N, C-alpha and C positions, 0 to 999 in steps of 0.2 A: 582458653581452649585453643590448642594448636590446630592450624588449618590442615585439611586433607590435601587440598590443592591450592596453590597460589597462581592467579592469573596476573602475569607481569605485562603491563601495557604502557604505551605512551600516548595513545589516542583511543578513545572509546568509540568503537564502531559497532555495527549490528552484531558482529560475531562475538565480541567480548560481552555485550549485554546478554546474548543468548547463552553463553557459558555460565554466567551468574544465575540466570533463570533456571537452567538445567540443574545446577547445584542445589538450588532451593527445592526443585521438584523431586530430586532424588535423595534428598536429605544428606547431601555432601557439603561439608564445611568448606566454603570457598572464601579465600582472601583475595581481594582485589588490590593490587599494588601499582601505583603510578611510578614508573621507572624514573621519571623526571624529579621525583622527590626522594629518591634513594641515595644514600651515601653509605658505602660498605667499607668497614674497617677490615682491611685484608690481613690484619695480624690477629684477629679475634675470631672465635667460633661464632658463626652467624646465628641469628634468631631462627626459630623453626619455621620453615617455609612449606613443609610438606613436599610434594612434587610441584615443580614450577612448570607451568605451560607458558612458553615464551610467545608473546603476541606483540612485541614492539614493532611498529612500522618502520622506524628509523633503522637502516641497515647497520650503522655504526653503533647506535645505542644497543641494538639487539645483540650484536657480536660481543661487545665489551661487557655487557651485563651478564651474558651467558658465561663468558670466560671467567669473570670474577666469582660468580655463584658456583660454578663447577669446581673451581680451584679451592673453594671453601667447603666442598663436599656435598653440595646440594645437587639433587637430580633435576636436570632441566630437559624438557621436551620442546623443541628439538635440541640436540646437543650442539656444542661449538663447531664440531666438524661439519655438521649439516648446514649450519649457518654460513660457514666459509664456502663449502663446496656448492651448495644450491644457490647461494647468493651471487655467484659469479658464473656467467653463461659459458665462458671458456672452460673453467674448471669442470662444470657440469658436463659439457660436451665430451671432454676427454675421458671422464669417468664412465659416462654412458657407453662410449666406444669400448672401453676396457671390459665392461660387464656384458658386452654383446648386445646392447640395445640399439636398434636402428635409429639414426638421427639424420636430419638434413645435412648435406655437405656444407662444410664451413672452412674459412681461411682466416688466419689472424695475421695482421701486419703491424709493425711497430713504428711506422712513420707514414706520413701522408703519401710520400713518394712511392714507398714500397706497396702501399695499398692500391694506388692508382695503377701501378705496373701489373699487379695481380689481376685487377679488373680488366685491363687491356688484354691480358692473356686468356682469362677465363670467360670473359664476356658478360653481358648484362641480360636481364636485370639481376640485381643482388639486393639483399636487405642488410643494412648496416645497423648494428645494435651496440649500445654501451654494454660492456661486460657486467656492470653492476647497475641495476635499475629495475623498475616495475611499472605496471599499468600502461605499458606501451609508450612510455615517454622516451623521447630522443631516438626512437626507432624510425628509420626512413627507408624508403624504397629508392634504390639507385637505378634509374632507367638508362642513363648514358654518362659519358665522361663529364659533361658540363655539370650535371646535378651532383655527381660524386665530388668534383672539385669544390663546388660551393659548400656542400655540407661538411666536408673535411676541413676546409679552411676555417669555418666557424668553430670547429672543435679544437683547433690549434690554440684558441684563447680560453679554453675551459680547463678544468682540473686535469692533471696528467692521466687519470683513469680514462678520460674520453679521447685520449690520443693513442689508446690501444684500439686498433680498428678491427672489430670482429665482423666478418662478412659472411653471411649465410645465403645459401641458395634460395631463390624465390620459388617455393614449393607449389607446383600445380596441383590443385585440390578442389574439392567442393567449397562453397562459400561458408565454411564453418571450421572450427576445430573442436577438440574435446578436452574438458577438464574432468579428471578423475580424482576423487578424494580418497586417499589411502589412510586407514587407521590400522596400524600394524601391517600384517601381510594380507590385507583385504581391501578391495575397492568397495567402500560402503555406499557410494553413489557416484554417478557420472552424468554430465550434461554436454550437449552440443552448445557451442557459443556461435551463433549465426549472425553474419553481417555481410552486406553487399560490399562494404569496404574491405580491403585486404587485411586490415587489423580487426581482430574479433574480440578484443578485450571488452569486458562488460563495462568498465569505466569509460569506454569510448562509444557506448551505445549498442553493444552486441545484445542479441536476444537469446535467452536460455530455453532449451527444450530437453526433456529427458533423453538419455543415451543408454541403450541396452549394453550391459557389460558382457563382453565375450571372453572366452578363456585365453585367447591370444592377447587381448588388451590387459587382462589381469596379470598374466605372466610377464609382460613387458613392464608393467607398472611396479611389480614386486622387485624386478631387477633394478629398475630406476631408483626406487626408494632405497634399496640396499647400496647402490652405487654411491649415494650421498650420505649414507649412514643415518637415514631418517627414521622417525617413528610415525609422525603424522604429517603428511605432505600432500600437496596438490600436484598431479602430473598432467602436463599439457601435451596433447598428441595432435598430429595432423594426418589426414588420409591422403597420402601422396598418390597421384595417378601412376607414378613409376615404381615406387618402393612399397606401397601399402602403408601400414601404420608406422609413423616415426614419432619419437619423443623430441620435443624442442625445448622443454623447460621443466624444471622441478621447483616447486614453490615451498619455501621453508615455513613461512607463517601464512599459509594459504587462506584466502577468503572463500566462504562457502554459503553465503547468504542466498544466492540464487539457486544453488544446488539444493538446499533445504526447501526452498519455495516450490521448485518444480518437481522434485522427486519425493517430497513428503517423508524424508528420512531424518530422524533426530540425531544429526551429526554431533551437536554439542554433548549430548548424553553419552554417545559412543566414545568421544574424546575423553571425557572425564572418567568413564569406567576403565578405559585403557590406562590412563594415568594412575588410577588406584591400583590396578593389577601390577603395573610396573613397580609401584612402591612396595608391594608385597615381596 
């Protein structure tokens, strides 16, 4: 029996288990496929995957498996362009600006010397982020020249991607940000991620509370989703004291465990129903 939906993963998290359980509950034939065990013959018609929901944690495994499957004619959610655009903070920033979505101010520099010169001109504090990365890893607050030099010096010995210096304004805001889960053109649920630390990532100890969705927020999130050509994404927003709502990230394989927990919304079922409707 051919699957209705294939969940392609490389790590089983709560989210992937929830999708399987939602399939069983809704009588949807779900196929769970470990990407680490897949070998695709690019010269042959692939087996029937139904619609693939891409859930690989690995950025590179995610991109390359999506590219291969799409090239073989398989529908993948999210598509390759979303993986590329949303997976890179610089790409996301430029597309958000193009679509008229407010963002934190940012600068990109292509050497340590150029980055330090920009910081001297623009002032501190700034937040330095790897253009590719998640869960708040390798994101640092630069309070002065000494801290900037030390952090950038360490990056000189890392992969070349970490030598692209993406510098973002340190946004003055309440001690929280917002994660909105988009399924199609709708925010199905949103949470505040609250922390006394300037990083609010749930992986770093943030606390989740329900967030009321406003028309302004939904309009911004729809634009953000379309900017990266996404179907199902997480949009991260901050409440800037100066600018109001700004979008600072769009997540390709968004986590939603805490959103389900505090909002009591069946996001996995909504995702599967969306995938089935796309298939039609």
